N, CA, C and O atoms as a GROMACS GRO file, in nm:
protein
  588
    1UNK      N    1   3.054  -2.340  -1.270
    1UNK     CA    2   2.974  -2.228  -1.226
    1UNK      C    3   2.898  -2.165  -1.344
    1UNK      O    4   2.784  -2.122  -1.328
    2UNK      N    5   2.961  -2.159  -1.459
    2UNK     CA    6   2.894  -2.101  -1.575
    2UNK      C    7   2.772  -2.183  -1.614
    2UNK      O    8   2.670  -2.128  -1.654
    3UNK      N    9   2.782  -2.315  -1.604
    3UNK     CA   10   2.670  -2.402  -1.636
    3UNK      C   11   2.556  -2.381  -1.538
    3UNK      O   12   2.440  -2.374  -1.578
    4UNK      N   13   2.588  -2.371  -1.411
    4UNK     CA   14   2.484  -2.349  -1.311
    4UNK      C   15   2.417  -2.214  -1.334
    4UNK      O   16   2.295  -2.202  -1.323
    5UNK      N   17   2.497  -2.113  -1.365
    5UNK     CA   18   2.441  -1.981  -1.394
    5UNK      C   19   2.348  -1.987  -1.515
    5UNK      O   20   2.240  -1.927  -1.512
    6UNK      N   21   2.388  -2.057  -1.619
    6UNK     CA   22   2.305  -2.069  -1.739
    6UNK      C   23   2.174  -2.142  -1.708
    6UNK      O   24   2.068  -2.099  -1.753
    7UNK      N   25   2.182  -2.251  -1.632
    7UNK     CA   26   2.061  -2.327  -1.600
    7UNK      C   27   1.968  -2.245  -1.509
    7UNK      O   28   1.847  -2.247  -1.528
    8UNK      N   29   2.025  -2.174  -1.412
    8UNK     CA   30   1.943  -2.089  -1.324
    8UNK      C   31   1.875  -1.979  -1.403
    8UNK      O   32   1.758  -1.949  -1.380
    9UNK      N   33   1.946  -1.918  -1.496
    9UNK     CA   34   1.888  -1.814  -1.579
    9UNK      C   35   1.773  -1.870  -1.661
    9UNK      O   36   1.668  -1.807  -1.672
   10UNK      N   37   1.792  -1.987  -1.719
   10UNK     CA   38   1.688  -2.049  -1.799
   10UNK      C   39   1.567  -2.085  -1.713
   10UNK      O   40   1.453  -2.068  -1.757
   11UNK      N   41   1.590  -2.135  -1.593
   11UNK     CA   42   1.481  -2.178  -1.506
   11UNK      C   43   1.396  -2.061  -1.458
   11UNK      O   44   1.273  -2.070  -1.459
   12UNK      N   45   1.458  -1.952  -1.417
   12UNK     CA   46   1.384  -1.842  -1.355
   12UNK      C   47   1.352  -1.727  -1.449
   12UNK      O   48   1.288  -1.630  -1.408
   13UNK      N   49   1.394  -1.736  -1.574
   13UNK     CA   50   1.368  -1.629  -1.670
   13UNK      C   51   1.219  -1.606  -1.688
   13UNK      O   52   1.173  -1.491  -1.687
   14UNK      N   53   1.142  -1.711  -1.703
   14UNK     CA   54   0.998  -1.698  -1.725
   14UNK      C   55   0.927  -1.635  -1.608
   14UNK      O   56   0.839  -1.551  -1.628
   15UNK      N   57   0.963  -1.673  -1.486
   15UNK     CA   58   0.899  -1.618  -1.368
   15UNK      C   59   0.924  -1.467  -1.357
   15UNK      O   60   0.830  -1.390  -1.335
   16UNK      N   61   1.048  -1.427  -1.373
   16UNK     CA   62   1.080  -1.284  -1.362
   16UNK      C   63   1.024  -1.207  -1.481
   16UNK      O   64   0.988  -1.090  -1.467
   17UNK      N   65   1.016  -1.270  -1.597
   17UNK     CA   66   0.955  -1.203  -1.712
   17UNK      C   67   0.807  -1.177  -1.687
   17UNK      O   68   0.754  -1.074  -1.727
   18UNK      N   69   0.739  -1.271  -1.620
   18UNK     CA   70   0.598  -1.249  -1.586
   18UNK      C   71   0.583  -1.135  -1.485
   18UNK      O   72   0.488  -1.057  -1.493
   19UNK      N   73   0.676  -1.126  -1.389
   19UNK     CA   74   0.674  -1.014  -1.295
   19UNK      C   75   0.686  -0.881  -1.369
   19UNK      O   76   0.609  -0.788  -1.346
   20UNK      N   77   0.785  -0.873  -1.460
   20UNK     CA   78   0.807  -0.749  -1.532
   20UNK      C   79   0.692  -0.718  -1.628
   20UNK      O   80   0.658  -0.601  -1.648
   21UNK      N   81   0.632  -0.821  -1.686
   21UNK     CA   82   0.517  -0.799  -1.773
   21UNK      C   83   0.400  -0.742  -1.694
   21UNK      O   84   0.331  -0.651  -1.740
   22UNK      N   85   0.377  -0.796  -1.574
   22UNK     CA   86   0.270  -0.742  -1.489
   22UNK      C   87   0.302  -0.598  -1.450
   22UNK      O   88   0.213  -0.514  -1.446
   23UNK      N   89   0.429  -0.571  -1.420
   23UNK     CA   90   0.468  -0.434  -1.386
   23UNK      C   91   0.450  -0.340  -1.504
   23UNK      O   92   0.405  -0.226  -1.486
   24UNK      N   93   0.484  -0.385  -1.624
   24UNK     CA   94   0.466  -0.301  -1.743
   24UNK      C   95   0.320  -0.274  -1.773
   24UNK      O   96   0.285  -0.166  -1.822
   25UNK      N   97   0.234  -0.369  -1.744
   25UNK     CA   98   0.092  -0.348  -1.768
   25UNK      C   99   0.032  -0.248  -1.670
   25UNK      O  100  -0.075  -0.192  -1.695
   26UNK      N  101   0.100  -0.225  -1.558
   26UNK     CA  102   0.049  -0.128  -1.463
   26UNK      C  103   0.095   0.014  -1.494
   26UNK      O  104   0.051   0.109  -1.429
   27UNK      N  105   0.182   0.030  -1.592
   27UNK     CA  106   0.227   0.164  -1.633
   27UNK      C  107   0.118   0.227  -1.720
   27UNK      O  108   0.083   0.172  -1.824
   28UNK      N  109   0.065   0.341  -1.678
   28UNK     CA  110  -0.042   0.406  -1.757
   28UNK      C  111   0.009   0.451  -1.895
   28UNK      O  112   0.114   0.513  -1.906
   29UNK      N  113  -0.068   0.419  -1.996
   29UNK     CA  114  -0.030   0.457  -2.133
   29UNK      C  115  -0.032   0.609  -2.150
   29UNK      O  116   0.038   0.663  -2.235
   30UNK      N  117  -0.114   0.677  -2.069
   30UNK     CA  118  -0.124   0.823  -2.080
   30UNK      C  119   0.010   0.891  -2.049
   30UNK      O  120   0.042   0.994  -2.109
   31UNK      N  121   0.086   0.835  -1.957
   31UNK     CA  122   0.215   0.896  -1.924
   31UNK      C  123   0.313   0.884  -2.039
   31UNK      O  124   0.388   0.978  -2.068
   32UNK      N  125   0.314   0.770  -2.106
   32UNK     CA  126   0.400   0.754  -2.223
   32UNK      C  127   0.356   0.846  -2.336
   32UNK      O  128   0.438   0.902  -2.408
   33UNK      N  129   0.225   0.860  -2.351
   33UNK     CA  130   0.173   0.951  -2.454
   33UNK      C  131   0.213   1.094  -2.426
   33UNK      O  132   0.253   1.168  -2.516
   34UNK      N  133   0.201   1.134  -2.300
   34UNK     CA  134   0.238   1.271  -2.263
   34UNK      C  135   0.386   1.296  -2.287
   34UNK      O  136   0.425   1.402  -2.334
   35UNK      N  137   0.470   1.198  -2.254
   35UNK     CA  138   0.613   1.213  -2.278
   35UNK      C  139   0.642   1.219  -2.426
   35UNK      O  140   0.730   1.294  -2.469
   36UNK      N  141   0.569   1.142  -2.506
   36UNK     CA  142   0.588   1.146  -2.651
   36UNK      C  143   0.548   1.282  -2.708
   36UNK      O  144   0.616   1.336  -2.795
   37UNK      N  145   0.438   1.336  -2.658
   37UNK     CA  146   0.393   1.468  -2.704
   37UNK      C  147   0.494   1.576  -2.664
   37UNK      O  148   0.517   1.671  -2.737
   38UNK      N  149   0.555   1.558  -2.545
   38UNK     CA  150   0.655   1.655  -2.499
   38UNK      C  151   0.787   1.642  -2.574
   38UNK      O  152   0.878   1.723  -2.552
   39UNK      N  153   0.800   1.543  -2.661
   39UNK     CA  154   0.919   1.530  -2.743
   39UNK      C  155   1.022   1.433  -2.692
   39UNK      O  156   1.135   1.433  -2.739
   40UNK      N  157   0.987   1.349  -2.597
   40UNK     CA  158   1.082   1.252  -2.544
   40UNK      C  159   1.098   1.137  -2.642
   40UNK      O  160   1.000   1.090  -2.701
   41UNK      N  161   1.222   1.094  -2.659
   41UNK     CA  162   1.250   0.980  -2.745
   41UNK      C  163   1.222   0.849  -2.672
   41UNK      O  164   1.183   0.851  -2.555
   42UNK      N  165   1.241   0.736  -2.739
   42UNK     CA  166   1.213   0.607  -2.675
   42UNK      C  167   1.298   0.582  -2.550
   42UNK      O  168   1.247   0.532  -2.450
   43UNK      N  169   1.427   0.616  -2.558
   43UNK     CA  170   1.513   0.594  -2.441
   43UNK      C  171   1.473   0.687  -2.326
   43UNK      O  172   1.471   0.644  -2.211
   44UNK      N  173   1.442   0.811  -2.355
   44UNK     CA  174   1.401   0.905  -2.251
   44UNK      C  175   1.269   0.862  -2.187
   44UNK      O  176   1.251   0.875  -2.066
   45UNK      N  177   1.176   0.813  -2.268
   45UNK     CA  178   1.048   0.765  -2.213
   45UNK      C  179   1.072   0.645  -2.121
   45UNK      O  180   1.012   0.636  -2.014
   46UNK      N  181   1.160   0.554  -2.164
   46UNK     CA  182   1.187   0.438  -2.080
   46UNK      C  183   1.256   0.479  -1.950
   46UNK      O  184   1.217   0.435  -1.842
   47UNK      N  185   1.357   0.565  -1.961
   47UNK     CA  186   1.436   0.603  -1.844
   47UNK      C  187   1.358   0.692  -1.748
   47UNK      O  188   1.374   0.679  -1.626
   48UNK      N  189   1.275   0.782  -1.799
   48UNK     CA  190   1.209   0.880  -1.713
   48UNK      C  191   1.064   0.845  -1.678
   48UNK      O  192   1.010   0.902  -1.583
   49UNK      N  193   1.002   0.755  -1.751
   49UNK     CA  194   0.862   0.722  -1.724
   49UNK      C  195   0.849   0.575  -1.682
   49UNK      O  196   0.800   0.546  -1.573
   50UNK      N  197   0.892   0.485  -1.768
   50UNK     CA  198   0.868   0.343  -1.744
   50UNK      C  199   0.951   0.288  -1.630
   50UNK      O  200   0.898   0.220  -1.542
   51UNK      N  201   1.080   0.315  -1.630
   51UNK     CA  202   1.168   0.258  -1.527
   51UNK      C  203   1.132   0.301  -1.385
   51UNK      O  204   1.131   0.217  -1.296
   52UNK      N  205   1.103   0.429  -1.360
   52UNK     CA  206   1.062   0.464  -1.224
   52UNK      C  207   0.933   0.396  -1.180
   52UNK      O  208   0.917   0.363  -1.062
   53UNK      N  209   0.841   0.373  -1.273
   53UNK     CA  210   0.717   0.305  -1.238
   53UNK      C  211   0.736   0.155  -1.224
   53UNK      O  212   0.654   0.088  -1.162
   54UNK      N  213   0.845   0.102  -1.280
   54UNK     CA  214   0.879  -0.040  -1.263
   54UNK      C  215   0.964  -0.066  -1.140
   54UNK      O  216   0.994  -0.182  -1.110
   55UNK      N  217   1.005   0.038  -1.070
   55UNK     CA  218   1.095   0.022  -0.956
   55UNK      C  219   1.042  -0.074  -0.849
   55UNK      O  220   1.120  -0.156  -0.801
   56UNK      N  221   0.914  -0.069  -0.810
   56UNK     CA  222   0.866  -0.168  -0.711
   56UNK      C  223   0.878  -0.312  -0.761
   56UNK      O  224   0.911  -0.402  -0.684
   57UNK      N  225   0.852  -0.333  -0.889
   57UNK     CA  226   0.864  -0.467  -0.946
   57UNK      C  227   1.010  -0.511  -0.947
   57UNK      O  228   1.040  -0.627  -0.916
   58UNK      N  229   1.100  -0.421  -0.981
   58UNK     CA  230   1.242  -0.454  -0.978
   58UNK      C  231   1.289  -0.489  -0.837
   58UNK      O  232   1.366  -0.582  -0.818
   59UNK      N  233   1.241  -0.414  -0.739
   59UNK     CA  234   1.282  -0.440  -0.600
   59UNK      C  235   1.233  -0.576  -0.553
   59UNK      O  236   1.307  -0.648  -0.486
   60UNK      N  237   1.111  -0.612  -0.587
   60UNK     CA  238   1.058  -0.744  -0.549
   60UNK      C  239   1.133  -0.854  -0.622
   60UNK      O  240   1.162  -0.959  -0.563
   61UNK      N  241   1.165  -0.833  -0.748
   61UNK     CA  242   1.239  -0.932  -0.826
   61UNK      C  243   1.378  -0.957  -0.766
   61UNK      O  244   1.421  -1.071  -0.754
   62UNK      N  245   1.446  -0.850  -0.728
   62UNK     CA  246   1.578  -0.865  -0.665
   62UNK      C  247   1.566  -0.937  -0.532
   62UNK      O  248   1.647  -1.024  -0.501
   63UNK      N  249   1.466  -0.901  -0.453
   63UNK     CA  250   1.444  -0.966  -0.324
   63UNK      C  251   1.423  -1.116  -0.340
   63UNK      O  252   1.486  -1.195  -0.270
   64UNK      N  253   1.335  -1.156  -0.431
   64UNK     CA  254   1.310  -1.298  -0.453
   64UNK      C  255   1.433  -1.370  -0.507
   64UNK      O  256   1.456  -1.486  -0.472
   65UNK      N  257   1.511  -1.304  -0.590
   65UNK     CA  258   1.632  -1.366  -0.644
   65UNK      C  259   1.736  -1.390  -0.535
   65UNK      O  260   1.798  -1.497  -0.532
   66UNK      N  261   1.755  -1.294  -0.448
   66UNK     CA  262   1.857  -1.310  -0.342
   66UNK      C  263   1.814  -1.418  -0.244
   66UNK      O  264   1.894  -1.504  -0.207
   67UNK      N  265   1.689  -1.415  -0.200
   67UNK     CA  266   1.641  -1.518  -0.107
   67UNK      C  267   1.648  -1.656  -0.173
   67UNK      O  268   1.686  -1.753  -0.108
   68UNK      N  269   1.613  -1.665  -0.300
   68UNK     CA  270   1.621  -1.792  -0.371
   68UNK      C  271   1.764  -1.842  -0.387
   68UNK      O  272   1.788  -1.962  -0.383
   69UNK      N  273   1.858  -1.750  -0.406
   69UNK     CA  274   1.997  -1.793  -0.422
   69UNK      C  275   2.056  -1.842  -0.290
   69UNK      O  276   2.142  -1.930  -0.289
   70UNK      N  277   2.011  -1.786  -0.179
   70UNK     CA  278   2.058  -1.835  -0.049
   70UNK      C  279   2.009  -1.978  -0.026
   70UNK      O  280   2.081  -2.059   0.032
   71UNK      N  281   1.890  -2.008  -0.071
   71UNK     CA  282   1.830  -2.138  -0.048
   71UNK      C  283   1.850  -2.236  -0.163
   71UNK      O  284   1.790  -2.343  -0.163
   72UNK      N  285   1.931  -2.202  -0.260
   72UNK     CA  286   1.948  -2.284  -0.380
   72UNK      C  287   2.006  -2.422  -0.348
   72UNK      O  288   2.112  -2.434  -0.287
   73UNK      N  289   1.934  -2.523  -0.388
   73UNK     CA  290   1.982  -2.660  -0.366
   73UNK      C  291   1.968  -2.745  -0.491
   73UNK      O  292   2.066  -2.805  -0.537
   74UNK      N  293   1.848  -2.750  -0.548
   74UNK     CA  294   1.816  -2.850  -0.650
   74UNK      C  295   1.905  -2.842  -0.774
   74UNK      O  296   1.955  -2.945  -0.820
   75UNK      N  297   1.925  -2.723  -0.828
   75UNK     CA  298   2.006  -2.712  -0.950
   75UNK      C  299   2.151  -2.752  -0.925
   75UNK      O  300   2.213  -2.821  -1.007
   76UNK      N  301   2.206  -2.706  -0.813
   76UNK     CA  302   2.346  -2.738  -0.783
   76UNK      C  303   2.361  -2.888  -0.762
   76UNK      O  304   2.458  -2.948  -0.807
   77UNK      N  305   2.266  -2.948  -0.693
   77UNK     CA  306   2.277  -3.091  -0.664
   77UNK      C  307   2.266  -3.174  -0.792
   77UNK      O  308   2.342  -3.269  -0.810
   78UNK      N  309   2.174  -3.140  -0.879
   78UNK     CA  310   2.154  -3.217  -1.002
   78UNK      C  311   2.272  -3.198  -1.098
   78UNK      O  312   2.316  -3.293  -1.162
   79UNK      N  313   2.323  -3.075  -1.108
   79UNK     CA  314   2.426  -3.047  -1.207
   79UNK      C  315   2.564  -3.092  -1.158
   79UNK      O  316   2.636  -3.161  -1.231
   80UNK      N  317   2.604  -3.053  -1.035
   80UNK     CA  318   2.742  -3.078  -0.993
   80UNK      C  319   2.757  -3.147  -0.858
   80UNK      O  320   2.866  -3.191  -0.824
   81UNK      N  321   2.650  -3.158  -0.782
   81UNK     CA  322   2.655  -3.210  -0.645
   81UNK      C  323   2.760  -3.137  -0.561
   81UNK      O  324   2.828  -3.200  -0.480
   82UNK      N  325   2.771  -3.010  -0.579
   82UNK     CA  326   2.868  -2.931  -0.504
   82UNK      C  327   2.994  -2.902  -0.582
   82UNK      O  328   3.076  -2.820  -0.542
   83UNK      N  329   3.008  -2.969  -0.692
   83UNK     CA  330   3.119  -2.940  -0.782
   83UNK      C  331   3.251  -3.001  -0.741
   83UNK      O  332   3.266  -3.050  -0.629
   84UNK      N  333   3.345  -2.998  -0.831
   84UNK     CA  334   3.478  -3.045  -0.795
   84UNK      C  335   3.540  -2.952  -0.690
   84UNK      O  336   3.543  -2.830  -0.708
   85UNK      N  337   3.588  -3.011  -0.586
   85UNK     CA  338   3.655  -2.937  -0.478
   85UNK      C  339   3.564  -2.831  -0.415
   85UNK      O  340   3.612  -2.726  -0.374
   86UNK      N  341   3.432  -2.859  -0.408
   86UNK     CA  342   3.332  -2.774  -0.341
   86UNK      C  343   3.321  -2.634  -0.402
   86UNK      O  344   3.284  -2.540  -0.331
   87UNK      N  345   3.351  -2.616  -0.529
   87UNK     CA  346   3.348  -2.483  -0.589
   87UNK      C  347   3.208  -2.430  -0.612
   87UNK      O  348   3.187  -2.309  -0.608
   88UNK      N  349   3.111  -2.518  -0.636
   88UNK     CA  350   2.975  -2.470  -0.658
   88UNK      C  351   2.882  -2.510  -0.544
   88UNK      O  352   2.760  -2.515  -0.562
   89UNK      N  353   2.937  -2.538  -0.430
   89UNK     CA  354   2.857  -2.582  -0.316
   89UNK      C  355   2.790  -2.463  -0.249
   89UNK      O  356   2.853  -2.361  -0.223
   90UNK      N  357   2.662  -2.478  -0.221
   90UNK     CA  358   2.587  -2.375  -0.150
   90UNK      C  359   2.562  -2.421  -0.007
   90UNK      O  360   2.594  -2.535   0.029
   91UNK      N  361   2.505  -2.334   0.074
   91UNK     CA  362   2.477  -2.371   0.213
   91UNK      C  363   2.376  -2.486   0.219
   91UNK      O  364   2.385  -2.572   0.306
   92UNK      N  365   2.279  -2.486   0.128
   92UNK     CA  366   2.179  -2.592   0.128
   92UNK      C  367   2.241  -2.727   0.090
   92UNK      O  368   2.204  -2.830   0.146
   93UNK      N  369   2.334  -2.727  -0.003
   93UNK     CA  370   2.403  -2.851  -0.040
   93UNK      C  371   2.488  -2.900   0.076
   93UNK      O  372   2.492  -3.020   0.104
   94UNK      N  373   2.557  -2.808   0.143
   94UNK     CA  374   2.636  -2.846   0.261
   94UNK      C  375   2.547  -2.904   0.369
   94UNK      O  376   2.582  -3.003   0.431
   95UNK      N  377   2.432  -2.842   0.391
   95UNK     CA  378   2.337  -2.892   0.490
   95UNK      C  379   2.291  -3.034   0.454
   95UNK      O  380   2.284  -3.121   0.541
   96UNK      N  381   2.261  -3.056   0.328
   96UNK     CA  382   2.217  -3.188   0.284
   96UNK      C  383   2.328  -3.291   0.303
   96UNK      O  384   2.302  -3.402   0.350
   97UNK      N  385   2.450  -3.255   0.267
   97UNK     CA  386   2.560  -3.351   0.280
   97UNK      C  387   2.588  -3.387   0.425
   97UNK      O  388   2.612  -3.503   0.456
   98UNK      N  389   2.584  -3.288   0.515
   98UNK     CA  390   2.606  -3.318   0.656
   98UNK      C  391   2.490  -3.397   0.714
   98UNK      O  392   2.511  -3.485   0.797
   99UNK      N  393   2.369  -3.369   0.673
   99UNK     CA  394   2.253  -3.435   0.730
   99UNK      C  395   2.229  -3.576   0.678
   99UNK      O  396   2.195  -3.665   0.755
  100UNK      N  397   2.247  -3.597   0.547
  100UNK     CA  398   2.208  -3.724   0.488
  100UNK      C  399   2.325  -3.808   0.438
  100UNK      O  400   2.307  -3.928   0.415
  101UNK      N  401   2.440  -3.752   0.421
  101UNK     CA  402   2.555  -3.830   0.377
  101UNK      C  403   2.647  -3.864   0.494
  101UNK      O  404   2.696  -3.976   0.505
  102UNK      N  405   2.670  -3.766   0.582
  102UNK     CA  406   2.760  -3.787   0.695
  102UNK      C  407   2.685  -3.819   0.824
  102UNK      O  408   2.746  -3.853   0.926
  103UNK      N  409   2.553  -3.809   0.820
  103UNK     CA  410   2.467  -3.837   0.935
  103UNK      C  411   2.499  -3.750   1.056
  103UNK      O  412   2.486  -3.795   1.170
  104UNK      N  413   2.539  -3.628   1.032
  104UNK     CA  414   2.560  -3.531   1.139
  104UNK      C  415   2.442  -3.434   1.138
  104UNK      O  416   2.451  -3.320   1.092
  105UNK      N  417   2.330  -3.485   1.190
  105UNK     CA  418   2.204  -3.412   1.181
  105UNK      C  419   2.208  -3.283   1.262
  105UNK      O  420   2.149  -3.183   1.221
  106UNK      N  421   2.275  -3.284   1.375
  106UNK     CA  422   2.286  -3.163   1.455
  106UNK      C  423   2.357  -3.051   1.382
  106UNK      O  424   2.313  -2.936   1.387
  107UNK      N  425   2.466  -3.084   1.314
  107UNK     CA  426   2.540  -2.984   1.238
  107UNK      C  427   2.456  -2.934   1.121
  107UNK      O  428   2.456  -2.814   1.089
  108UNK      N  429   2.384  -3.026   1.056
  108UNK     CA  430   2.298  -2.987   0.944
  108UNK      C  431   2.185  -2.896   0.992
  108UNK      O  432   2.150  -2.799   0.923
  109UNK      N  433   2.128  -2.925   1.108
  109UNK     CA  434   2.021  -2.838   1.158
  109UNK      C  435   2.078  -2.703   1.200
  109UNK      O  436   2.009  -2.602   1.188
  110UNK      N  437   2.201  -2.699   1.248
  110UNK     CA  438   2.264  -2.570   1.279
  110UNK      C  439   2.282  -2.488   1.152
  110UNK      O  440   2.262  -2.366   1.153
  111UNK      N  441   2.321  -2.554   1.044
  111UNK     CA  442   2.334  -2.483   0.916
  111UNK      C  443   2.199  -2.428   0.872
  111UNK      O  444   2.191  -2.316   0.821
  112UNK      N  445   2.092  -2.506   0.891
  112UNK     CA  446   1.960  -2.459   0.851
  112UNK      C  447   1.916  -2.339   0.935
  112UNK      O  448   1.852  -2.248   0.883
  113UNK      N  449   1.950  -2.339   1.063
  113UNK     CA  450   1.915  -2.224   1.148
  113UNK      C  451   1.993  -2.100   1.103
  113UNK      O  452   1.939  -1.990   1.102
  114UNK      N  453   2.120  -2.118   1.068
  114UNK     CA  454   2.200  -2.006   1.018
  114UNK      C  455   2.142  -1.954   0.886
  114UNK      O  456   2.135  -1.833   0.865
  115UNK      N  457   2.101  -2.045   0.798
  115UNK     CA  458   2.039  -2.002   0.672
  115UNK      C  459   1.911  -1.923   0.699
  115UNK      O  460   1.887  -1.821   0.635
  116UNK      N  461   1.830  -1.972   0.794
  116UNK     CA  462   1.709  -1.899   0.830
  116UNK      C  463   1.744  -1.760   0.884
  116UNK      O  464   1.679  -1.662   0.848
  117UNK      N  465   1.845  -1.753   0.969
  117UNK     CA  466   1.886  -1.624   1.025
  117UNK      C  467   1.933  -1.528   0.918
  117UNK      O  468   1.898  -1.410   0.920
  118UNK      N  469   2.012  -1.578   0.823
  118UNK     CA  470   2.060  -1.493   0.715
  118UNK      C  471   1.943  -1.441   0.632
  118UNK      O  472   1.937  -1.323   0.598
  119UNK      N  473   1.849  -1.530   0.598
  119UNK     CA  474   1.732  -1.489   0.520
  119UNK      C  475   1.647  -1.388   0.598
  119UNK      O  476   1.598  -1.291   0.540
  120UNK      N  477   1.629  -1.412   0.727
  120UNK     CA  478   1.549  -1.321   0.809
  120UNK      C  479   1.614  -1.184   0.818
  120UNK      O  480   1.546  -1.082   0.800
  121UNK      N  481   1.743  -1.179   0.846
  121UNK     CA  482   1.812  -1.051   0.858
  121UNK      C  483   1.810  -0.978   0.724
  121UNK      O  484   1.786  -0.857   0.719
  122UNK      N  485   1.834  -1.051   0.616
  122UNK     CA  486   1.830  -0.988   0.484
  122UNK      C  487   1.691  -0.935   0.454
  122UNK      O  488   1.677  -0.822   0.406
  123UNK      N  489   1.587  -1.014   0.483
  123UNK     CA  490   1.450  -0.972   0.453
  123UNK      C  491   1.412  -0.849   0.534
  123UNK      O  492   1.352  -0.756   0.481
  124UNK      N  493   1.446  -0.847   0.662
  124UNK     CA  494   1.412  -0.731   0.745
  124UNK      C  495   1.490  -0.607   0.702
  124UNK      O  496   1.434  -0.497   0.696
  125UNK      N  497   1.619  -0.623   0.673
  125UNK     CA  498   1.699  -0.509   0.628
  125UNK      C  499   1.651  -0.459   0.492
  125UNK      O  500   1.645  -0.338   0.469
  126UNK      N  501   1.618  -0.550   0.403
  126UNK     CA  502   1.571  -0.512   0.270
  126UNK      C  503   1.438  -0.438   0.281
  126UNK      O  504   1.416  -0.338   0.213
  127UNK      N  505   1.350  -0.489   0.368
  127UNK     CA  506   1.222  -0.423   0.388
  127UNK      C  507   1.242  -0.286   0.450
  127UNK      O  508   1.174  -0.190   0.412
  128UNK      N  509   1.333  -0.276   0.543
  128UNK     CA  510   1.356  -0.149   0.614
  128UNK      C  511   1.415  -0.042   0.521
  128UNK      O  512   1.370   0.072   0.523
  129UNK      N  513   1.513  -0.079   0.441
  129UNK     CA  514   1.586   0.021   0.364
  129UNK      C  515   1.545   0.031   0.218
  129UNK      O  516   1.556   0.138   0.158
  130UNK      N  517   1.496  -0.078   0.159
  130UNK     CA  518   1.468  -0.076   0.015
  130UNK      C  519   1.317  -0.073  -0.012
  130UNK      O  520   1.271   0.006  -0.094
  131UNK      N  521   1.242  -0.157   0.056
  131UNK     CA  522   1.098  -0.164   0.030
  131UNK      C  523   1.019  -0.060   0.108
  131UNK      O  524   0.896  -0.054   0.096
  132UNK      N  525   1.085   0.020   0.187
  132UNK     CA  526   1.018   0.120   0.270
  132UNK      C  527   0.930   0.211   0.185
  132UNK      O  528   0.819   0.245   0.225
  133UNK      N  529   0.979   0.250   0.070
  133UNK     CA  530   0.905   0.339  -0.018
  133UNK      C  531   0.774   0.276  -0.065
  133UNK      O  532   0.673   0.345  -0.078
  134UNK      N  533   0.776   0.145  -0.091
  134UNK     CA  534   0.656   0.078  -0.141
  134UNK      C  535   0.553   0.057  -0.031
  134UNK      O  536   0.433   0.048  -0.060
  135UNK      N  537   0.596   0.049   0.094
  135UNK     CA  538   0.506   0.017   0.203
  135UNK      C  539   0.455   0.138   0.279
  135UNK      O  540   0.369   0.123   0.366
  136UNK      N  541   0.505   0.257   0.251
  136UNK     CA  542   0.467   0.374   0.329
  136UNK      C  543   0.318   0.404   0.321
  136UNK      O  544   0.258   0.437   0.424
  137UNK      N  545   0.258   0.394   0.208
  137UNK     CA  546   0.116   0.425   0.195
  137UNK      C  547   0.026   0.308   0.225
  137UNK      O  548  -0.096   0.322   0.223
  138UNK      N  549   0.083   0.191   0.254
  138UNK     CA  550   0.002   0.071   0.271
  138UNK      C  551  -0.048   0.051   0.414
  138UNK      O  552  -0.141  -0.027   0.436
  139UNK      N  553   0.009   0.120   0.510
  139UNK     CA  554  -0.032   0.100   0.648
  139UNK      C  555  -0.118   0.216   0.694
  139UNK      O  556  -0.100   0.330   0.653
  140UNK      N  557  -0.212   0.184   0.779
  140UNK     CA  558  -0.297   0.287   0.836
  140UNK      C  559  -0.291   0.278   0.986
  140UNK      O  560  -0.256   0.174   1.042
  141UNK      N  561  -0.323   0.385   1.050
  141UNK     CA  562  -0.326   0.384   1.197
  141UNK      C  563  -0.469   0.409   1.240
  141UNK      O  564  -0.547   0.476   1.171
  142UNK      N  565  -0.503   0.354   1.355
  142UNK     CA  566  -0.637   0.374   1.408
  142UNK      C  567  -0.636   0.498   1.497
  142UNK      O  568  -0.579   0.496   1.606
  143UNK      N  569  -0.697   0.602   1.450
  143UNK     CA  570  -0.702   0.725   1.529
  143UNK      C  571  -0.826   0.720   1.619
  143UNK      O  572  -0.934   0.679   1.579
  144UNK      N  573  -0.804   0.763   1.739
  144UNK     CA  574  -0.914   0.769   1.833
  144UNK      C  575  -0.940   0.639   1.906
  144UNK      O  576  -1.027   0.634   1.993
  145UNK      N  577  -0.867   0.533   1.872
  145UNK     CA  578  -0.887   0.406   1.941
  145UNK      C  579  -0.830   0.416   2.081
  145UNK      O  580  -0.712   0.447   2.098
  146UNK      N  581  -0.911   0.391   2.180
  146UNK     CA  582  -0.865   0.393   2.317
  146UNK      C  583  -0.862   0.531   2.379
  146UNK      O  584  -0.825   0.545   2.495
  147UNK      N  585  -0.901   0.633   2.305
  147UNK     CA  586  -0.904   0.768   2.364
  147UNK      C  587  -1.042   0.820   2.374
  147UNK      O  588  -1.063   0.931   2.420
   0.00000   0.00000   0.00000
């Protein structure tokens, strides 16, 4: 498991670093300057100015990481093929083994439907409770339509 964690960290580090870099570039320099003039130290500027403005980027990064971990197949298959005694086996690896090794395609497709359901429920719940703040100003209503 430690090897898989290390390889996953190495593989996705660059992608998430690009997300955070884009988020950092969207932080206005004027806010950091104002905090510096007000006497805030580096930690206070990060905690009170930068981190709150990076919150949408952090939420998207967590969302992509969780959805990606549910669907993880390639790294586990290449490194351990499910591991000794199924310790590093994911749902995608189980689906592959039932579908292509045991030829139980119906069971494998049932696993894929369950994986889809888990991802869908997680995505809808995450959007409802966590991403709600980011999406509130993004929708508009048509006033006067039909009246």
